[in-house]
C-alpha positions in Angstrom: -33.6 13.2 -21.8 -30.7 11.7 -20.6 -30.5 8.2 -22.8 -27.0 7.4 -24.7 -23.1 7.7 -22.9 -20.3 7.8 -24.0 -17.0 7.4 -21.0 -13.6 8.7 -22.4 -11.4 6.6 -19.8 -14.2 4.3 -19.2 -12.0 1.7 -19.3 -9.7 2.8 -16.7 -9.9 2.6 -12.4 -12.9 5.1 -11.9 -14.0 4.6 -15.1 -15.4 1.0 -14.8 -16.6 1.9 -11.7 -18.4 4.8 -13.2 -19.8 2.0 -15.7 -20.7 -0.2 -13.5 -22.7 2.6 -12.0 -24.9 4.2 -14.6 -25.5 0.7 -15.8 -28.6 0.3 -12.8 -30.1 3.9 -14.3 -30.1 2.1 -17.9 -28.2 4.6 -19.6 -26.9 3.2 -23.4 -23.1 3.3 -22.3 -19.8 3.7 -25.3 -16.9 3.2 -24.0 -13.5 5.0 -26.2 -10.6 2.9 -26.2 -7.1 3.1 -28.1 -7.3 -0.5 -27.3 -10.2 -3.0 -27.6 -9.1 -6.8 -26.9 -7.8 -5.1 -23.6 -10.2 -3.9 -22.3 -13.1 -7.0 -23.6 -13.4 -7.7 -19.7 -15.8 -5.1 -20.1 -18.5 -6.5 -22.3 -20.8 -8.2 -19.8 -21.8 -5.2 -19.1 -25.7 -5.8 -20.9 -25.8 -1.5 -22.3 -21.6 -0.6 -22.9 -20.2 -0.9 -26.5 -16.5 -0.9 -26.0 -15.3 1.1 -29.3 -11.7 0.9 -30.5 -10.9 4.7 -31.1 -7.6 7.1 -30.7 -10.1 9.8 -29.4 -7.3 12.5 -29.6 -8.0 11.9 -33.8 -10.1 15.3 -33.5 -12.3 13.8 -36.5 -12.8 10.6 -35.0 -13.8 11.2 -31.6 -16.4 14.3 -33.3 -17.4 10.7 -35.6 -17.6 8.4 -32.0 -19.6 11.2 -30.5 -22.8 11.6 -32.9 -25.5 10.3 -31.0 -24.9 10.6 -27.7 -26.9 12.8 -25.0 -23.8 13.9 -22.9 -20.1 12.8 -22.6 -18.3 12.3 -19.4 -14.6 12.9 -19.4 -12.3 10.6 -16.7 -8.6 11.5 -19.1 -5.7 12.3 -17.4 -2.3 11.4 -16.5 0.2 11.2 -13.4 2.9 11.1 -15.2 4.2 12.5 -18.9 7.8 11.5 -20.4 10.4 14.1 -19.6 8.9 16.8 -17.8 8.1 19.6 -20.1 4.4 19.2 -19.2 4.4 18.5 -23.2 2.6 15.5 -21.7 0.1 16.3 -20.0 -0.7 19.3 -21.8 -1.8 16.7 -24.6 -4.0 14.8 -22.0 -5.3 17.6 -20.2 -5.7 20.6 -22.3 -5.9 19.9 -26.3 -8.4 17.0 -25.4 -10.7 18.5 -24.5 -10.2 22.2 -26.5 -10.8 18.4 -29.6 -13.7 17.2 -26.8 -15.7 20.5 -27.1 -15.1 21.1 -30.9 -16.8 17.7 -31.1 -19.7 17.9 -28.2 -20.6 21.8 -30.5 -20.4 19.8 -33.8 -22.7 16.9 -32.8 -25.2 19.4 -30.6 -24.0 17.4 -27.2 -25.2 19.2 -24.4 -23.7 17.3 -21.2 -21.0 16.9 -20.4 -19.6 15.7 -16.2 -15.0 16.6 -16.1 -12.8 14.7 -13.4 -10.0 16.9 -12.8 -7.9 17.5 -9.2 -7.7 18.9 -6.2 -5.5 21.8 -6.1 -6.2 22.1 -9.9 -4.7 25.7 -11.2 -3.2 26.6 -13.9 -1.2 28.8 -11.6 0.0 25.9 -9.7 3.8 24.7 -9.3 3.3 21.6 -10.8 2.8 20.6 -14.7 -0.6 18.3 -13.8 -2.1 21.0 -11.8 -1.3 23.5 -13.9 -2.1 21.4 -17.1 -5.4 19.8 -15.3 -6.7 23.4 -14.4 -6.1 25.0 -18.1 -8.8 21.9 -19.2 -10.9 23.2 -15.8 -11.8 26.1 -17.0 -12.0 26.0 -20.9 -14.2 23.6 -20.3 -16.4 26.2 -18.2 -15.9 28.4 -20.8 -17.0 27.3 -23.2 -20.5 26.8 -21.3 -23.6 27.7 -22.2 -28.1 27.3 -22.2 -26.7 24.7 -25.0 -23.7 23.4 -23.1 -23.6 22.0 -19.7 -21.1 21.3 -17.5 -20.0 20.4 -14.3 -16.2 19.3 -12.7 -15.5 17.1 -10.3 -11.9 18.0 -8.1 -10.9 15.1 -6.1 -8.4 14.3 -3.8 -6.2 10.7 -3.6 -8.9 8.4 -5.2 -9.1 4.8 -3.2 -10.9 1.7 -3.9 -10.1 -1.8 -5.4 -7.4 -1.9 -7.4 -6.5 1.7 -6.7 -3.1 3.3 -8.2 -2.5 4.8 -4.1 -2.9 1.9 -1.8 -1.7 -0.9 -4.0 1.2 0.8 -5.2 2.7 1.6 -1.7 1.6 -2.4 -1.1 4.2 -3.3 -4.4 6.9 -1.0 -3.1 6.2 -2.2 1.3 6.2 -5.8 0.3 10.5 -5.4 -1.8 11.4 -3.0 0.8 13.5 -4.1 3.5 12.9 -3.0 7.4 13.4 0.9 6.5 11.3 2.8 4.0 12.7 5.5 2.0 9.9 8.6 2.4 9.4 11.7 0.0 7.6 14.4 1.2 6.3 12.8 4.6 4.4 15.5 5.5 2.0 15.9 2.4 -1.9 16.0 3.0 -4.6 13.6 1.2 -8.2 13.4 2.4 -8.2 10.1 0.5 -11.6 9.2 -1.8 -13.8 6.5 -2.4 -13.8 6.1 -5.3 -18.0 4.0 -5.3 -17.9 8.2 -3.7 -17.1 10.0 -6.9 -18.9 7.7 -9.2 -21.7 8.3 -7.0 -21.9 12.4 -7.4 -21.1 12.2 -11.0 -24.2 9.8 -11.4 -26.6 12.2 -9.6 -25.3 14.7 -11.5 -25.7 13.5 -14.6 -29.8 15.9 -14.5 -29.3 17.4 -12.1 -29.5 21.5 -12.8 -28.3 21.9 -10.0 -25.0 20.7 -10.9 -24.9 23.2 -13.7 -21.3 25.1 -13.4 -20.4 23.8 -10.7 -17.0 22.8 -9.6 -17.2 20.2 -7.0 -14.1 19.6 -4.4 -14.1 15.3 -3.2 -12.1 14.4 0.1 -13.1 11.2 1.9 -14.0 12.4 6.1 -10.9 12.6 7.3 -7.0 13.8 6.0 -3.9 12.2 6.4 0.0 12.7 5.6 1.8 11.0 3.8 3.6 8.6 6.5 0.6 8.0 8.4 -1.0 6.6 4.7 2.2 4.4 3.8 2.2 3.9 7.6 -1.0 2.9 7.7 -0.3 0.2 4.5 2.5 -1.6 5.6 -0.3 -2.3 8.8 -2.8 -3.7 6.7 -1.2 -5.8 5.1 1.2 -6.9 8.7 4.7 -6.0 7.2 7.2 -4.5 9.5 8.5 -1.7 8.3 10.3 1.5 10.0 8.9 4.7 7.1 11.7 7.3 7.4 10.7 11.0 6.6 13.4 12.0 4.3 13.7 16.2 4.8 12.7 18.6 1.8 15.8 18.1 0.6 16.5 14.8 0.6 12.8 14.5 -0.9 13.9 16.5 -3.5 17.0 14.1 -4.4 14.5 10.8 -4.8 12.5 12.6 -6.9 15.2 13.3 -9.4 16.7 9.6 -8.7 13.1 8.2 -9.1 12.2 10.2 -12.1 14.1 8.3 -14.1 13.2 4.5 -13.2 10.3 3.0 -15.2 7.3 4.0 -14.0 8.9 6.6 -12.1 7.8 6.2 -8.3 7.9 9.0 -7.5 8.6 12.4 -10.2 9.5 15.6 -10.2 6.3 16.5 -11.4 4.7 14.8 -8.4 7.3 16.5 -5.6 6.3 19.9 -6.6 2.5 18.5 -6.8 2.9 17.0 -3.6 3.8 20.3 -2.0 0.4 21.7 -1.9 -2.6 20.2 0.7 -4.5 17.8 -1.3 -7.4 18.3 1.0 -10.8 20.4 0.4 -10.2 23.9 2.0 -14.0 24.7 1.7 -17.1 23.0 2.0 -16.8 18.4 0.4 -18.8 18.5 -2.2 -19.3 14.9 -1.5 -21.5 16.8 1.0 -23.3 18.6 -1.1 -24.7 16.3 -2.9 -25.9 14.6 -0.1 -23.0 11.6 0.0 -21.4 10.3 3.5 -18.0 10.4 2.6 -16.5 6.4 3.3 -13.8 5.8 5.7 -10.5 4.7 4.8 -10.6 2.4 7.4 -13.3 1.1 6.1 -12.7 -1.0 2.9 -8.4 -0.3 2.4 -8.2 -3.2 5.1 -10.5 -5.6 3.1 -9.2 -5.6 -0.8 -5.2 -5.7 1.3 -6.0 -8.5 2.6 -7.4 -9.9 -0.6 -4.2 -8.8 -2.0 -2.3 -10.0 0.5 -3.5 -13.2 0.2 -4.1 -14.0 -3.8 0.3 -13.3 -3.1 0.5 -16.5 -1.0 -1.6 -18.7 -3.3 1.1 -16.8 -6.5 3.6 -18.0 -3.5 2.2 -21.6 -2.1 1.2 -22.8 -6.4 4.7 -22.1 -6.7 6.5 -23.8 -4.1 4.7 -27.0 -5.0 5.8 -26.9 -8.4 8.8 -26.8 -7.6 8.1 -30.6 -5.6 
């Protein structure tokens, strides 16, 4: 019986939603983070223990997983310093090696692993290759005493996401014309609430052992369509200018060196493969009806816009 669950990456976007979902099942949660003080707001969750720990330190990781019945690994990065793949390898592959060893040392029988759609050890980007290696690694370690399930979502959306909200910020600061690289890249955005529900249902279900679930929303869109929809929700008049393949690469080469990397070279490589479910949608096989973008995104983008307007009015009032 699973009573205590450790979450790696529990302070992030998906992790916060997952922690709130799992408290409904009354699991004791242990969230490991490098900076406890930054995430003290999580302490309002009654069954959650927020622990400051470096999960990349094998000895620390092994110690902090003691007494846990299951581990959920949500750690992942979309960009790295430089472009040699070393950052991706450390965050995805090497961490999984340490995690498997720590689970074995503590006789932890259950692991849920967050992978990504198009994760493939032979993929075109560092991100896809290291995600694929990590996914293969945890499944290769599975056995009768160590059950693994992995999840391969398309881009995840929801309040505080880093997809629609990022484009919302960029659109606000880009006048009239918004030049967009890789405009024909396709996504099937999946709602964060559906993703965490899939993980919560799988935690104790033997039918999910060994499975790799592709997770997609109910509809596929091009990147250009999603950006235009974001502008529409924000009531911004912007012309989304689709860039050619050559100009898309040039844009990535330039933005690679901009703080925050709005579009990195590795992002560009990843975008060469559509992020859509080619086969079965794992949400449907788990009995979850995928949530549409249109039923959620307008609400939180509008709220974001109202907060921005409030800040402007408050600043204006101070001047007078």
